[in-house]
Structures are given as structure tokens and as C-alpha cells.
C-alpha positions as a printed Julia matrix, in Angstrom:
193×3 Matrix{Float64}:
   0.15   -0.01   -0.07
   1.27    3.38   -1.34
   0.27    5.13    2.24
   2.16    2.44    4.37
   5.46    2.57    2.24
   5.44    6.6     2.41
   4.82    6.66    5.89
   7.52    4.17    7.08
  10.0     5.59    9.31
  12.55    3.03    7.87
  11.81    3.83    4.19
  13.75    7.38    3.31
  13.33    7.63   -0.66
  10.53    8.44   -2.86
   7.45    6.53   -3.51
   7.14    7.15   -7.17
   3.63    5.88   -8.44
   3.16    5.19  -12.03
  -0.71    5.84  -13.35
  -0.1     5.21  -17.07
  -3.26    3.13  -17.16
  -5.28    5.12  -13.8
  -8.33    6.15  -16.38
  -8.99    2.77  -16.93
  -8.94    1.55  -13.6
 -11.59    1.39  -10.59
  -8.7     2.51   -8.1
  -8.45    5.94   -7.59
  -5.56    8.35   -8.35
  -3.1     8.63   -5.73
  -2.54   12.45   -6.67
  -4.54   13.05   -3.68
  -1.36   11.6    -1.52
   1.2    14.28   -2.57
  -0.46   16.64   -0.45
  -0.24   14.28    2.41
   3.18   13.22    2.33
   5.94   14.97    0.96
   7.99   11.52   -0.57
   5.15   10.74   -2.9
   5.41   11.23   -6.73
   2.7    10.39   -9.33
   3.31    9.95  -12.89
   0.99   10.13  -15.88
   0.85   10.17  -19.3
  -1.39   11.49  -22.21
  -0.19    8.09  -24.38
  -2.97    5.52  -23.1
  -6.1     7.24  -22.29
  -5.81   10.41  -24.51
  -4.42    8.18  -27.6
  -1.67   10.16  -27.83
   1.61    7.91  -27.43
   3.17    9.36  -30.3
   3.73   12.95  -28.79
   5.78   11.23  -25.76
   4.17   13.2   -23.23
   3.85   12.9   -19.43
   4.1    14.7   -16.1
   4.78   14.15  -12.54
   2.9    15.55   -9.89
   4.73   16.18   -6.61
   6.17   18.41   -3.92
   7.54   21.3    -4.94
  10.89   20.67   -3.88
  11.03   17.22   -5.93
   9.49   18.85   -8.82
  12.01   21.73   -8.54
  15.2    18.95   -8.56
  13.61   17.13  -11.49
  13.36   20.31  -13.43
  16.9    21.44  -12.58
  18.07   18.14  -14.08
  16.1    17.91  -17.17
  17.27   19.03  -20.39
  16.42   22.64  -21.6
  13.23   22.8   -24.01
  12.51   18.81  -23.6
   9.19   19.53  -24.71
   8.88   20.72  -28.36
   6.21   22.94  -29.6
   4.03   20.47  -31.69
   3.91   18.21  -28.27
   3.36   20.77  -26.2
   0.27   22.04  -28.3
  -1.13   18.81  -28.68
  -0.69   17.97  -24.55
  -2.63   21.49  -23.7
  -5.39   20.76  -26.39
  -5.68   17.5   -25.03
  -5.89   18.85  -21.48
  -8.6    21.41  -22.61
 -10.75   18.59  -24.14
 -10.95   16.21  -21.41
 -14.79   15.27  -22.64
 -12.94   13.27  -25.3
 -11.03   11.62  -22.78
 -14.11   10.39  -20.91
 -15.87    9.4   -24.07
 -12.74    7.76  -25.15
 -12.16    5.91  -21.75
 -16.13    4.52  -21.75
 -15.86    3.1   -25.02
 -12.21    1.52  -24.02
 -14.18    0.23  -20.81
 -17.43   -0.88  -22.61
 -15.29   -2.81  -25.12
 -12.84   -4.08  -22.55
 -15.89   -5.82  -21.04
 -17.36   -7.35  -23.97
 -13.92   -8.58  -25.33
 -13.39  -10.24  -21.83
 -16.83  -11.72  -21.79
 -16.47  -13.31  -25.39
 -13.09  -14.71  -24.81
 -14.65  -16.37  -21.62
 -16.82  -18.17  -23.6
 -14.22  -19.53  -25.91
 -13.62  -23.11  -24.99
  -9.69  -23.01  -25.4
  -9.45  -19.9   -23.51
  -8.29  -21.26  -20.1
  -8.37  -18.01  -18.13
  -9.14  -13.79  -18.73
  -7.07  -12.07  -16.33
  -8.68   -9.23  -14.41
  -7.7    -5.82  -16.26
  -7.48   -1.97  -15.05
  -5.99   -1.09  -18.12
  -6.72   -0.75  -22.07
  -5.55   -4.29  -22.52
  -6.59   -7.77  -21.72
  -4.14  -10.57  -20.82
  -5.8   -14.03  -21.43
  -4.33  -17.81  -21.32
  -4.97  -20.34  -24.08
  -4.87  -24.1   -23.81
  -1.99  -24.53  -26.09
   0.22  -22.55  -28.67
  -0.03  -19.3   -27.78
   2.88  -18.17  -29.66
   1.9   -19.84  -33.02
  -1.41  -17.93  -32.6
  -0.03  -14.9   -32.06
   2.28  -15.1   -35.15
  -0.13  -16.18  -37.43
  -2.66  -13.34  -36.56
   0.34  -11.24  -36.81
   0.89  -12.37  -40.22
  -2.59  -11.97  -41.44
  -2.83   -8.27  -40.07
  -4.33   -9.01  -36.5
  -2.05   -7.56  -33.99
  -1.7    -8.83  -30.58
   1.32   -9.35  -27.94
   2.66  -13.13  -27.04
   3.58  -12.95  -23.21
   4.4   -16.47  -22.71
   8.08  -15.5   -21.99
   7.01  -13.64  -18.91
   6.6   -15.25  -15.54
   3.69  -16.78  -14.81
   2.29  -15.8   -17.99
   2.89  -19.4   -19.87
   0.54  -19.9   -23.18
  -0.5   -16.09  -22.62
  -1.25  -13.44  -25.31
  -2.2    -9.75  -24.64
  -4.96   -7.69  -26.72
  -4.93   -4.23  -26.54
  -8.73   -3.01  -26.92
  -9.59   -1.05  -29.83
 -12.75   -0.18  -31.66
 -15.73   -2.34  -31.89
 -14.83   -3.5   -35.18
 -11.07   -3.95  -34.47
 -12.32   -6.33  -31.32
 -14.41   -8.01  -33.46
 -12.33   -8.89  -36.14
  -9.77  -10.0   -33.32
 -12.12  -12.51  -31.65
 -13.07  -14.0   -35.16
  -9.71  -14.16  -36.15
  -8.55  -15.81  -33.05
 -11.13  -18.28  -33.23
 -10.46  -19.0   -36.67
  -6.34  -19.64  -36.21
  -7.05  -21.33  -32.99
  -9.01  -24.05  -35.25
  -6.45  -24.36  -38.24
  -3.6   -24.56  -35.72
  -5.06  -27.2   -33.44
  -7.01  -29.44  -35.87
């Protein structure tokens, strides 16, 4: 728990909270802890919920002395004008963010439900992000590769600890998700028959 670590007399460092996926989570942001503790820094990005990965822009929320130290060591002019304008525009239009997040959450639930109905899907893991991790009975790597060769991209995660036969899929539009599910069924049947 963040509060426990931040208040521990034994711990003398900063507590950095990565909230890249906070907009998709049921867990509230830790930003309120910044005013409560002088060692909590929260990192957020415009890459995920805002869909602006291409501008590579994020920000830190923390105690003013820590933010000042960060500013002292960053490169001068490290955010270009185009990135700055795109970020400012996104932050002025949070209604777009809310709409995007709502759509992703609805689609995430739909994809998870449909994955759970497939007899070859062993498990769909809980998610507080814009992607789902799921385990298939067999041939996850071949499944991933064949789907990618056919234009449907996911990520093989079978080499990660505790992720044997797992695939990660980013939640897209309704059409993209339907295409993914159809291709998943077709390719899995081809590989296992």
C-alpha cells in the first residue's frame, strides 16, 4: 500500500507511483497523497487514455521541492512546441478523454466476456488497463504469430513469469475487437486441428 510505504519511518526515499493506466482503473488516483506526504510523486501520461502515444508526453505531480529538483536536471526545452500544443489541447478537451475511456471500458468488458465463452481460453485475467491478458490451452506463440501475419496484432506474453500460453490484446474499436475475436477463433481452430 502506497500510504504504508510513504509513512514508514524506515523508508527514506521517494515513492513513485506510475499511473499510466489510471483512467481505466477502478482504483482512484494517488494524486491526493501528494499533499499528504512529502515523498510521493505520481507519474501520468497522455499516451494511454488520451491516445497520444506519438507525442511522448507525460507529467509528474509531486511536492514542489521534488519537482524543482526534477526541473533542475532535465534537458532544456525537452518538450517541443508541437508536443506542447497537442498536450495542452488534450487537457482542454477532457470530454474526449471521458468518451474514449467509456468506449474502451465497454469494449474491454465485451471482449473479456467473449473470450471467457471460448472453450480454448483457460483464463481471462482482471484488467485495470486498456488491454486484456488471457491464457489459451496451447500454441499461444503460434497463434500470436499467425494472427500477426494476417494483420491482427496482439502480444505474446508466454515468456513472462507466470504467463505461460498467454496473449495480451489491446482494446480497440468495436470493429477491431470483433476482427480480433473472429481471427482468434479461426486461427486457433486451424492450429489445433
